[in-house]
Structure formats: structure tokens, C-alpha cells
DRENMAR-301640 format. One record per residue: residue in three letters; x, y, z of N, C-alpha, C in turn. Coordinates in steps of 0.001 Angstrom, whole numbers, always signed. Layout:
BEGIN
aa n_x n_y n_z ca_x ca_y ca_z c_x c_y c_z
ALA X Y Z X Y Z X Y Z
...
This chain:
BEGIN
aa n_x n_y n_z ca_x ca_y ca_z c_x c_y c_z
MET +746 -1303 +16 -8 +11 -43 +969 +1157 -67
LYS +375 +2076 -788 +1249 +3393 -890 +1091 +4329 +423
LYS +2247 +4910 +587 +2342 +5640 +1909 +1141 +6942 +1800
ASP +970 +7442 +493 +27 +8402 +525 -776 +7986 -855
LEU -2008 +8706 -1009 -3029 +8311 -2102 -2378 +8997 -3519
PRO -2148 +8079 -4406 -1708 +8633 -5675 -2814 +9517 -6390
ASN -2272 +10839 -6691 -3281 +11890 -7282 -2710 +12144 -8568
ILE -3575 +11522 -9530 -3162 +11339 -10912 -3688 +12442 -11942
GLN -2775 +13313 -12471 -3146 +14344 -13382 -3395 +13871 -14746
PHE -3985 +14612 -15675 -4139 +14255 -16931 -2969 +14798 -17754
VAL -2487 +13964 -18384 -1192 +14004 -19228 -1708 +13998 -20585
LYS -1547 +15004 -21306 -1950 +14845 -22706 -1042 +14202 -23635
PRO -1321 +13061 -24377 -550 +12357 -25171 -218 +12965 -26400
THR -1123 +13859 -26981 -791 +14790 -27970 -1202 +16232 -27654
SER -1467 +16932 -28707 -1668 +18372 -28456 -3283 +18475 -28268
LEU -3960 +17304 -28303 -5393 +17385 -27880 -5589 +17292 -26409
ASP -6677 +17784 -26059 -7154 +17837 -24442 -8015 +16600 -24201
ILE -7906 +15613 -25010 -8702 +14356 -24768 -7997 +13165 -25339
GLU -8305 +12037 -24727 -7762 +10731 -25205 -8717 +9671 -25225
VAL -8950 +8940 -26283 -9844 +7854 -26538 -9112 +6616 -26748
LEU -9379 +5525 -26107 -8576 +4321 -26348 -9698 +3054 -26318
SER -9214 +2208 -27018 -9990 +723 -26988 -9616 +338 -25743
PHE -10149 -642 -25177 -9842 -1490 -23940 -8607 -2087 -24086
GLU -8189 -2591 -25399 -7012 -3341 -25768 -5846 -2285 -25497
GLN -6085 -966 -26061 -5083 +5 -25931 -4834 +347 -24551
LEU -6110 +441 -23679 -5963 +969 -22471 -5347 -42 -21455
PHE -5606 -1264 -21791 -4914 -2358 -20920 -3378 -2252 -21158
THR -2805 -2288 -22334 -1501 -2067 -22617 -879 -760 -21775
LYS -1672 +321 -21925 -1005 +1461 -21354 -1114 +1386 -19810
LEU -2120 +898 -19312 -2263 +714 -17776 -905 -311 -17365
ASN -574 -1165 -18047 +451 -2245 -17613 +1905 -1456 -17944
GLN +1947 -490 -18470 +3228 +269 -18792 +3287 +1547 -17898
ALA +2302 +1914 -17049 +2406 +2975 -16324 +3422 +2797 -15267
LYS +4234 +3997 -15001 +5302 +3833 -13885 +5263 +4605 -12819
ASP +4428 +5788 -12919 +4309 +6743 -11920 +3212 +6331 -10885
HIS +2426 +5197 -11039 +1419 +4820 -10015 +1134 +3345 -10655
ASN +264 +2544 -9569 -421 +1326 -10177 -1818 +1609 -10328
PRO -2151 +1359 -11550 -3617 +1809 -12170 -4600 +623 -11483
PHE -3892 -651 -11074 -4746 -1640 -10694 -4939 -1412 -9004
ALA -4425 -476 -8354 -4509 -59 -7117 -5324 +1238 -6890
PRO -6053 +1452 -5894 -6566 +2828 -5857 -5763 +3947 -5872
HIS -6413 +4933 -6701 -5777 +6193 -6940 -6808 +7314 -7307
LYS -6537 +8559 -6960 -7473 +9730 -7220 -7268 +10329 -8551
ILE -8132 +10640 -9534 -7889 +11153 -10662 -8277 +12630 -10501
GLN -7594 +13539 -11387 -7785 +14971 -11502 -8366 +15203 -12889
PHE -9158 +14255 -13429 -9839 +14545 -14660 -11130 +13604 -14708
TYR -11803 +13623 -15977 -12978 +13071 -16018 -12792 +11560 -16940
CYS -13514 +10613 -16814 -13216 +9462 -17274 -14456 +8724 -17549
MET -14790 +8125 -18813 -15915 +7386 -19349 -15421 +5980 -19862
LEU -16017 +4943 -19286 -15837 +3636 -19858 -17158 +2928 -20455
VAL -17059 +2504 -21588 -18183 +1939 -22038 -17873 +556 -22623
VAL -18592 -434 -22184 -18511 -1909 -22690 -19190 -2011 -23989
THR -18603 -2664 -24865 -19257 -3119 -26278 -19389 -4432 -26236
LYS -18648 -5353 -25329 -18859 -6594 -25546 -18166 -7530 -24279
ASN -19094 -8299 -23798 -18840 -9203 -22543 -19162 -8224 -21367
ASN -18499 -8450 -20172 -18793 -7764 -19036 -17355 -7368 -18312
TYR -17705 -6250 -17521 -16318 -5752 -16749 -16865 -5160 -15540
THR -16032 -5310 -14323 -16547 -4831 -13148 -15321 -3672 -12663
HIS -15889 -2692 -12432 -14983 -1540 -11960 -15061 -1131 -10580
PHE -14024 -634 -9900 -14300 -293 -8286 -14043 +1203 -8232
ILE -14964 +1917 -7677 -14978 +3362 -7344 -15558 +3653 -6059
ASP -14612 +4227 -5216 -15121 +4509 -3818 -15926 +3527 -3166
PHE -15247 +2377 -2881 -15873 +1263 -1835 -16781 +532 -2628
LYS -17081 +935 -3867 -18333 +49 -4554 -17859 -554 -5935
SER -18263 -1730 -6128 -17949 -2485 -7462 -19141 -2188 -8339
TYR -18804 -1686 -9597 -19964 -1431 -10762 -19683 -2504 -11773
GLU -20889 -3218 -12066 -20891 -4221 -13020 -21342 -3533 -14394
LEU -20453 -3619 -15201 -20733 -3114 -16647 -21068 -4222 -17539
ASN -22235 -4179 -18243 -22629 -5128 -19231 -22558 -4533 -20575
GLU -22760 -5415 -21572 -22752 -4776 -22990 -23620 -3549 -23146
GLY -23066 -2504 -23402 -23803 -1263 -23708 -23908 -253 -22470
SER -23207 -782 -21296 -23195 +186 -20282 -22020 +1271 -20232
THR -22329 +2466 -19703 -21492 +3424 -19657 -21169 +3976 -18305
LEU -19984 +3988 -17761 -19469 +4410 -16509 -19043 +5767 -16545
PHE -19370 +6509 -15623 -18990 +8142 -15587 -18085 +8198 -14365
ILE -16705 +8431 -14468 -15995 +8509 -13060 -15609 +10109 -13132
ALA -15937 +10662 -11926 -15744 +12075 -11789 -14555 +12372 -11477
LYS -14084 +13571 -11641 -12907 +14261 -11033 -12831 +14208 -9432
ASN -11640 +13876 -8981 -11534 +13687 -7509 -11904 +12418 -6836
GLN -12593 +11390 -7680 -13028 +10200 -7296 -11748 +9341 -7084
VAL -11861 +8228 -6279 -10735 +7162 -5965 -11353 +5997 -6813
HIS -10446 +5395 -7669 -10952 +4256 -8381 -9756 +3256 -8850
CYS -9927 +2142 -9224 -8816 +1437 -9756 -9500 +358 -10768
PHE -8534 +24 -11781 -8978 -948 -12777 -8901 -2222 -12297
ASN -9566 -3100 -13102 -9562 -4572 -12757 -8927 -5186 -13894
LYS -8103 -6338 -13828 -7234 -6804 -15013 -8178 -7818 -15762
GLU -9377 -7901 -15348 -10408 -8435 -16103 -10831 -7622 -17234
LEU -10352 -6428 -17341 -10559 -5607 -18534 -10302 -6036 -19748
ILE -9089 -6911 -19888 -8454 -7464 -21009 -9750 -8498 -21721
LYS -10643 -8980 -20825 -11359 -9986 -21435 -12777 -9234 -22021
ALA -13010 -7995 -21954 -13985 -7294 -22492 -13620 -6295 -23569
ASP -14565 -5966 -24222 -14205 -4818 -25515 -15037 -3683 -25097
GLY -14426 -2490 -25466 -15082 -1289 -25203 -14033 -5 -25329
PHE -14312 +913 -24934 -13771 +2207 -25122 -13577 +2969 -23726
CYS -12557 +3835 -23530 -12193 +4563 -22478 -11887 +6104 -22926
VAL -12716 +7117 -22593 -12535 +8495 -22977 -12066 +9189 -21668
VAL -11045 +9944 -21631 -10525 +10795 -20651 -10347 +12123 -21121
PHE -10755 +13236 -20405 -10580 +14642 -20786 -10688 +15292 -19412
ASP -10151 +16651 -19507 -10031 +17486 -18172 -10782 +18613 -18443
HIS -10912 +19576 -17532 -12006 +20618 -17574 -11440 +21717 -18695
LEU -10291 +21567 -19180 -9793 +22408 -20234 -10452 +22069 -21469
PHE -10520 +20856 -21740 -11559 +20435 -22979 -13011 +21003 -23014
ILE -13447 +20818 -21691 -14816 +21298 -21670 -14872 +22864 -21881
ASN -13983 +23532 -21060 -13939 +24978 -21210 -13818 +25511 -22615
LYS -12776 +24817 -23241 -12416 +25294 -24900 -13648 +25069 -25672
HIS -14397 +23855 -25371 -15461 +23604 -26450 -16798 +23676 -25916
TYR -16910 +24577 -24732 -18212 +24683 -24082 -19025 +25784 -24901
PHE -20003 +25095 -25520 -20902 +25962 -26371 -22446 +25595 -26060
LEU -22763 +25103 -24938 -24155 +24813 -24472 -24745 +26128 -23985
THR -26032 +26312 -24124 -26807 +27557 -23819 -26833 +27579 -22121
ASP -27174 +28869 -21611 -27343 +28663 -20178 -28459 +27868 -19650
THR -29413 +27651 -20428 -30490 +26805 -20155 -30336 +25288 -20343
LEU -29304 +24864 -20940 -28933 +23468 -21271 -27492 +23201 -20822
ARG -27187 +22639 -19770 -26017 +22392 -19210 -25865 +20815 -18721
LEU -24744 +20502 -18754 -24446 +19146 -18053 -24230 +19161 -16507
ASN -25412 +19016 -15961 -25451 +18963 -14434 -25433 +17677 -13695
ARG -25974 +16633 -14507 -26166 +15309 -13818 -25147 +14300 -14269
LEU -24564 +14421 -15228 -23307 +13539 -15586 -22126 +13788 -14543
PHE -21560 +12815 -14179 -20411 +13034 -13310 -20805 +13537 -11959
ASN -22191 +13522 -11617 -22584 +14125 -10349 -23060 +12841 -9545
TYR -21970 +12122 -8835 -22433 +10876 -8395 -23048 +10905 -7012
HIS -22974 +12135 -6516 -23657 +12375 -5219 -25306 +12377 -5425
ILE -25829 +12584 -6641 -27245 +12688 -6686 -27633 +11627 -7833
GLU -26868 +11107 -8632 -27277 +10274 -9825 -26202 +8893 -9731
SER -26938 +7805 -10312 -26083 +6682 -10479 -24838 +6982 -11620
GLN -23899 +6346 -11251 -22658 +6619 -12232 -22723 +5843 -13403
ILE -23667 +5084 -13740 -23914 +4003 -14769 -25069 +4567 -15641
VAL -25058 +4436 -16970 -26108 +4496 -17926 -26220 +3209 -18658
HIS -27272 +2420 -18519 -27165 +1187 -19144 -27843 +1361 -20639
ARG -27578 +392 -21355 -27910 +260 -22772 -29527 +711 -22946
THR -30239 -82 -22031 -31625 -7 -22129 -32359 +1542 -21903
GLU -31268 +2261 -21217 -31759 +3563 -21001 -31485 +4614 -22020
VAL -30676 +4154 -22843 -30214 +5025 -24055 -30443 +4174 -25447
GLU -31385 +3144 -25583 -31360 +2244 -26538 -31604 +3004 -27859
GLU -32581 +3985 -27836 -32960 +4712 -29149 -31759 +5706 -29609
ASP -30977 +5963 -28816 -29835 +6948 -29075 -28547 +6271 -29663
LYS -28474 +4933 -29599 -27296 +4231 -29985 -25999 +4849 -29802
ILE -25778 +5036 -28319 -24699 +5838 -27670 -23381 +5052 -28030
ILE -23422 +3884 -28189 -22151 +3223 -28592 -21387 +3607 -29943
GLY -22456 +3824 -30798 -21958 +4437 -32134 -21209 +5599 -31948
LEU -21539 +6560 -31143 -20853 +7727 -30904 -19380 +7483 -30345
PHE -19235 +6577 -29366 -17929 +6082 -28887 -17229 +5604 -29990
THR -17648 +4705 -30873 -16837 +4218 -32098 -16516 +5327 -33001
HIS -17412 +6237 -33239 -16920 +7357 -34008 -15808 +8262 -33538
LEU -16041 +8502 -32142 -14998 +9265 -31360 -13665 +8414 -31488
HIS -13476 +7227 -31192 -12315 +6465 -31416 -11821 +6474 -32636
LEU -12553 +6261 -33676 -12094 +6220 -35081 -11496 +7777 -35475
GLU -12208 +8906 -35201 -11696 +10016 -35474 -10341 +10464 -34716
TYR -10228 +9930 -33386 -9110 +10059 -32574 -7947 +9585 -33247
ASN -8110 +8358 -34009 -6945 +7635 -34476 -6682 +7839 -35826
LEU -7596 +8926 -36468 -7187 +9224 -37957 -5861 +10128 -38112
SER -5241 +9820 -39142 -3868 +10490 -39447 -4223 +11994 -39764
ASN -5322 +12244 -40357 -5520 +13651 -40860 -5979 +14514 -39588
THR -5100 +15450 -39300 -5362 +16221 -38185 -6110 +17550 -38329
PHE -6628 +17666 -39682 -7587 +18832 -39894 -8633 +18866 -39149
ALA -8896 +20011 -38398 -10076 +20225 -37379 -10215 +19010 -36516
LYS -9264 +18259 -36138 -9462 +17037 -35270 -10103 +17451 -33878
SER -9478 +18488 -33440 -9911 +18773 -32198 -11403 +19206 -31980
GLU -11868 +19905 -33102 -13352 +20470 -33116 -14183 +19260 -33427
ILE -13856 +18305 -34191 -14571 +17149 -34455 -14589 +16329 -33374
LEU -13721 +16043 -32627 -13722 +15192 -31350 -14784 +15889 -30425
ALA -14597 +17374 -30428 -15566 +17979 -29417 -16944 +18033 -29878
SER -17119 +17809 -30991 -18578 +17768 -31456 -19016 +16380 -31184
PHE -18404 +15340 -31365 -18743 +13899 -30958 -18989 +13851 -29446
LEU -18048 +14331 -28794 -18145 +14221 -27398 -19242 +15165 -26885
ARG -19550 +16111 -27352 -20834 +16948 -27036 -21985 +16108 -27152
LEU -22215 +15470 -28441 -23409 +14787 -28660 -23542 +13567 -27734
LEU -22298 +12877 -27386 -22511 +11845 -26453 -22727 +12121 -25089
LEU -22281 +13057 -24602 -22559 +13698 -23286 -24075 +14116 -23212
LEU -24614 +14936 -24061 -25854 +15463 -24219 -26804 +14169 -24125
LYS -26655 +13100 -24946 -27517 +12027 -25087 -27517 +11224 -23558
ALA -26377 +11222 -23027 -26335 +10661 -21743 -27007 +11582 -20773
GLU -26728 +12643 -20872 -27592 +13714 -19840 -29064 +13667 -20163
ARG -29540 +13456 -21452 -30916 +13322 -21554 -31409 +12090 -20800
SER -30725 +10866 -21075 -31072 +9582 -20315 -31185 +10048 -18809
LYS -30313 +10723 -18319 -30379 +10911 -16814 -31621 +11807 -16471
GLU -31633 +12959 -17390 -32820 +13567 -17005 -34330 +13100 -16960
VAL -34475 +12065 -17868 -35515 +11382 -17945 -35769 +10354 -16436
GLN -34661 +9978 -15977 -34681 +9163 -14766 -34748 +10007 -13407
SER -34431 +11243 -13530 -34184 +12015 -12517 -35450 +12574 -11870
VAL -35279 +13141 -10471 -36293 +13646 -9578 -36814 +14852 -10615
LYS -38227 +14725 -10755 -38763 +15718 -11534 -39042 +17080 -10917
ASN -39347 +17921 -11753 -39521 +19433 -11125 -38272 +20007 -10576
VAL -37073 +19672 -11038 -35727 +20048 -10510 -35274 +21207 -11611
ASN -35064 +22454 -11128 -34983 +23472 -12227 -33349 +23465 -12273
ASN -32763 +24134 -13350 -31500 +24259 -13562 -30659 +24966 -12627
ARG -31329 +25955 -12063 -30643 +26680 -11175 -30192 +25867 -9665
TRP -31146 +24878 -9463 -30838 +24100 -8219 -29627 +23176 -8476
LEU -29604 +22572 -9866 -28618 +21662 -10300 -27293 +22528 -10204
GLU -27237 +23653 -10853 -25990 +24579 -10962 -25560 +24861 -9646
THR -26564 +25246 -8607 -26026 +25526 -7309 -25458 +24310 -6533
PHE -25948 +23279 -6674 -25463 +22125 -6078 -24085 +21678 -6665
SER -24045 +21854 -7897 -22661 +21591 -8604 -21411 +22570 -8123
ASP -21983 +23889 -8039 -21044 +24885 -7640 -20647 +24451 -6070
PHE -21510 +24057 -5338 -21248 +23671 -3860 -20463 +22725 -3676
ARG -20699 +21500 -4534 -19924 +20344 -4449 -18524 +20679 -4870
ASN -18339 +21493 -5994 -17021 +21883 -6401 -16258 +22664 -5337
MET -16856 +23550 -4734 -16188 +24308 -3709 -15889 +23525 -2485
LEU -16929 +22479 -2070 -16482 +21534 -953 -15276 +20795 -1177
GLU -15029 +20262 -2409 -13970 +19370 -2667 -12804 +20208 -2629
LYS -12627 +21560 -2656 -11565 +22406 -2628 -11365 +22816 -1195
GLU -12364 +23189 -401 -12383 +23783 +769 -12707 +23037 +2170
TYR -12970 +21859 +1856 -13419 +21101 +3135 -12491 +21005 +4078
VAL -11141 +20868 +3688 -10035 +20950 +4725 -10006 +22055 +5552
ASN -10429 +23232 +5091 -10403 +24536 +5611 -11686 +24824 +6631
THR -12931 +24514 +6118 -14043 +24535 +6796 -15126 +23372 +6491
ARG -15935 +23166 +7443 -17125 +22292 +7407 -18208 +23061 +7767
SER -18348 +24446 +7689 -19403 +25208 +8094 -20410 +25622 +6701
SER -21605 +24918 +6932 -22575 +25071 +5794 -22888 +26609 +5643
ARG -23095 +27471 +6487 -23252 +28877 +6403 -22158 +29515 +5660
ILE -20712 +29243 +5952 -19766 +29899 +5142 -19854 +29308 +3592
TYR -20183 +28280 +3317 -20343 +27765 +1984 -21462 +28629 +1332
ALA -22515 +28764 +1997 -23762 +29369 +1461 -23247 +30912 +1196
SER -22500 +31533 +2082 -22010 +32859 +1736 -21084 +32937 +758
LYS -20223 +32075 +652 -19283 +32091 -602 -19942 +31816 -2062
LEU -21366 +31208 -1899 -21825 +30999 -3141 -22869 +32241 -3381
PHE -23114 +33224 -2514 -23861 +34235 -2636 -25397 +33744 -2567
VAL -25634 +32802 -1850 -27046 +32319 -1654 -27255 +32230 -122
SER -28476 +32139 +340 -28874 +32170 +1696 -28690 +30703 +2072
TYR -28627 +30488 +3471 -28291 +29188 +4129 -29598 +28387 +3845
LYS -30603 +29039 +3902 -32059 +28339 +3710 -32112 +27564 +2100
PHE -31717 +28560 +1270 -31813 +28121 -86 -30917 +27024 -517
LEU -29586 +27136 +33 -28802 +25921 -91 -29179 +24668 +558
ASN -29674 +24883 +1779 -30130 +23610 +2585 -31287 +22928 +1722
ASP -32199 +23794 +1245 -33401 +23282 +510 -32922 +22700 -814
VAL -31857 +23171 -1439 -31399 +22466 -2783 -30896 +21142 -2411
VAL -29850 +21277 -1661 -29197 +19919 -1179 -30022 +18807 -610
LYS -31222 +19270 +61 -32139 +18268 +582 -33091 +17881 -430
LYS -33431 +18687 -1410 -34143 +18282 -2442 -33419 +17452 -3321
LEU -32096 +17347 -3605 -31515 +16716 -4564 -30862 +15289 -3863
THR -30546 +15482 -2683 -29828 +14275 -2005 -30609 +13703 -855
GLY -31639 +14266 -524 -32421 +13985 +867 -31800 +14172 +1982
LYS -30598 +14889 +2077 -29740 +15302 +3252 -29778 +16811 +3440
THR -29571 +17341 +4822 -29439 +18670 +5074 -27765 +18875 +4447
VAL -27580 +20219 +4397 -26166 +20691 +4049 -25105 +20093 +4919
LYS -25427 +20228 +6285 -24557 +19726 +7344 -24377 +18304 +7207
THR -25440 +17437 +6853 -25162 +16016 +6944 -24466 +15760 +5724
PHE -24617 +16566 +4469 -24112 +16066 +3215 -22344 +16507 +3352
ILE -22169 +17551 +4148 -20826 +17798 +4275 -20096 +16802 +5233
ASP -20813 +16306 +6263 -20223 +15303 +7061 -19910 +14002 +6357
ASP -21065 +13623 +5432 -20881 +12409 +4830 -19708 +12720 +3695
PHE -19459 +13877 +3113 -18321 +13904 +2143 -17049 +13876 +2650
VAL -16869 +14533 +3903 -15589 +14327 +4661 -15493 +12766 +5195
THR -16374 +12357 +5740 -16430 +10737 +6037 -15732 +9886 +4923
ILE -16340 +10108 +3753 -15880 +9476 +2504 -14327 +9669 +2141
GLU -13893 +10971 +2388 -12433 +11360 +2116 -11536 +10666 +3224
ILE -12076 +10661 +4442 -11104 +9907 +5394 -11317 +8282 +4998
LYS -12304 +7758 +4685 -12311 +6295 +4161 -11230 +6119 +3062
ARG -11403 +7077 +2257 -10425 +6991 +1069 -8845 +6749 +1422
TYR -8635 +7747 +2335 -7115 +7549 +2955 -7002 +6209 +3949
LEU -8063 +5986 +4556 -7861 +4786 +5254 -7596 +3520 +4610
ILE -8280 +3301 +3471 -8261 +2230 +2549 -7167 +2209 +1684
SER -6841 +3462 +1078 -5891 +3370 -109 -4455 +3887 +373
THR -4156 +4224 +1632 -2809 +4533 +1954 -2547 +4052 +3325
SER -1297 +4054 +3474 -687 +3435 +4900 -501 +4794 +5880
LEU -1097 +5862 +5670 -809 +7054 +6399 -1433 +6735 +7908
SER -924 +7240 +8764 -1367 +7170 +10252 -2576 +7817 +10477
ILE -3393 +7629 +11443 -4622 +8188 +11794 -4256 +9743 +11969
LYS -3252 +9927 +12570 -2678 +11453 +12803 -2436 +12120 +11605
GLU -1754 +11481 +10541 -1639 +12216 +9368 -3002 +12308 +8573
ILE -3678 +11417 +8682 -5003 +11306 +8086 -5890 +12725 +8642
SER -5876 +12732 +9874 -6545 +13756 +10499 -6080 +15105 +9987
TYR -4887 +15315 +9928 -4368 +16866 +9416 -4777 +16859 +8061
LYS -4768 +15712 +7085 -5037 +16106 +5679 -6550 +16376 +5526
THR -7342 +15901 +6444 -8813 +16094 +6242 -9404 +17137 +6994
GLY -8566 +18021 +7572 -8834 +19290 +8099 -9147 +19320 +9623
PHE -8538 +18329 +10422 -8787 +18187 +11806 -7442 +18591 +12525
GLU -7585 +19537 +13458 -6456 +19753 +14236 -5905 +18885 +15167
GLU -6840 +18138 +15517 -6457 +16819 +16531 -7025 +15727 +16134
PRO -6015 +14627 +16100 -6486 +13364 +15728 -7763 +12996 +16556
ALA -7800 +13262 +17870 -9008 +12810 +18711 -10532 +13221 +18219
ASN -10230 +14679 +17649 -11440 +15091 +16972 -11887 +14298 +15792
MET -11020 +14070 +14918 -11300 +13147 +13722 -12029 +12041 +14065
ILE -11147 +11007 +15147 -11864 +9919 +15494 -13148 +9995 +16111
LYS -13482 +10986 +16773 -14826 +11235 +17463 -15776 +11525 +16356
PHE -15431 +12279 +15184 -16271 +12649 +14127 -16566 +11433 +13418
PHE -15451 +10492 +12976 -15672 +9453 +12221 -16368 +8299 +12794
LYS -16288 +8125 +14025 -17228 +7098 +14823 -18692 +7624 +15087
LYS -18881 +8897 +15145 -20224 +9473 +15202 -20819 +9035 +13842
ASN -20140 +9198 +12687 -20878 +9022 +11365 -20722 +7707 +10870
THR -19863 +6792 +11495 -19885 +5438 +10930 -20230 +4232 +11945
HIS -20085 +4779 +13226 -20307 +3973 +14343 -19156 +2950 +14345
ILE -18100 +3330 +14030 -16690 +2357 +14088 -15539 +3309 +14297
THR -14431 +2981 +14937 -13341 +3678 +14852 -12575 +3687 +13356
PRO -11771 +4677 +13172 -10937 +4657 +11831 -10121 +3386 +11860
LEU -9419 +3141 +12939 -8570 +2066 +12824 -9324 +588 +12737
LYS -10446 +538 +13264 -11263 -751 +13050 -11749 -985 +11700
PHE -12217 +345 +11179 -12548 +435 +9816 -11572 +5 +8895
ARG -10290 +406 +8954 -9250 +39 +8269 -8832 -1468 +8255
GLN -8930 -1995 +9671 -8756 -3536 +9798 -9660 -4285 +9172
GLN -11041 -3857 +9201 -12015 -4742 +8446 -11722 -4846 +7040
LEU -11258 -3836 +6428 -11290 -3751 +5019 -9933 -3871 +4495
């Protein structure tokens, strides 16, 4: 086990801000990795999509195993901890990775049409199954994306890739919208996304729900109503659960001491972290690590 949790950045293989690999290509690349073990837990600082086109594959994300069948697409969000399974070689499919720069560069959705459900694992399932997008033939878009990525002709390649990815994400977002809680307006989703992104950056410094509301320029009541509507939790409970998951990630994926994990997750004293963790999980951090 690594002393600390590997934090993997997006490394562009070319001038493009996106990489599209078949499972066969991906498996070869994973086995050649030198900076970390892709088959052990690691945190990613980019977005990843896996689609299975033949057979099955099981992928591990944040203490859960996700079974992907033919036509299933898995969305792995930035800052999640995951690891690959060597059974990947037995399945066919595609892997698409990109970072926020690609989205920012090619972001041409209107203000009323944004991608708020994809990669939002706190309120949505991380999988879209084939039956949920049967009419949209989403696998075909992955295939076109892969073919374009590997074309030797580089004319307008980045723009064409962006167009295929935009279509793919929009179709997946549409399938999520159909399944999601109804009567949820875009402002709620955007506020929640902004809150979650801020929490990922600031949870070490503060766990105060009122401070987050202030920084988002909304009232505490509005933020609490939004989070409760989308997750069924109050803002305070959501923050506590978020921090608990971060602690679990360190406990399972590193050999850091309880004291070191306490400081990394924003606690001035290890005793406070132990008390917090036990209150939210009914088990001590040490016992949790030993069990898993």
C-alpha cells in the first residue's frame, strides 16, 4: 500500500485535450504505467468514461463495485478514487478521458442547457445502461470518437472530437434527465454543482454550511433546500458524509497514520477526527481500516 494516495493528473498524449482508447489499448497503457499502479486505488484529476461493447467488466469506485454489461457506460468524476480490474482484458469497449480544459475550450451549451447530472455521483447513478439510451445508439458515438481520434488527418480534429463528445454527453445527460427527480430546475442543479466543487477544494479549511452559502452568494436556507431536494440530506449532513468518504479513502488506499489522515482532512487534533468518524460510521477509523 502506498504511503499516500496517488493523485493522478491528466497528461495529454498529443496536443489534444482528450484521449480515446479501446480497452485493448487501455490495458497495454495501464501495464506500462510507471508513476502509479492503475490496478490499485488512486485519485484522478480529470473525467473518465468507460463503455463496454462486448462481454462484462467490473470496475471499483469509492468502496463500490460497478458491473458493466454490454452497452453500459460508467462516468468517473474528477477527484474520485478508483482502480482498474485486470479482467478488463476480457471485455471490449472504449475509454475516454478529458479534463476541464477540454470542456472549457469547447463549451458551447446555452445557459438553460448544461451538463449537471453527468459525473454528479452524489445525486445520480454513475452508470447509464444500454436499455436507458437504446434509441440513441450511444455506442456508435464512442466508435466514431475512437475512429476520429486515431485518424492521421489532423485537420479540425480537435473540433470534430469536441462535436462527437458533445453529442455523446448530451445524449447521456438526456437519459439521466428522464430518470431523475422531476421538477428540478437548472438553478438548483447549478447551485449544487458549485457547492460540491467548492466543498472538494475547501473541506479541509471549513465544514461550516453557512460559510459555503455565503461564498456561493445564496442564503443558507436556499442552499439547504437545494441539497435536501437533490440528495435527501441537509447541508450539514451532506458535508459530514463527504468528509467521512474522504477519510475512508485515505484509510483504505494509503498507509498514512490516523494522525496524518486527521491533518489531511482538516482536523487539528486526531481525537476530533476519531470522534467525528465514529459518530458518522459507528466504528473507529482503525477498526474500519482493519476490517477492509
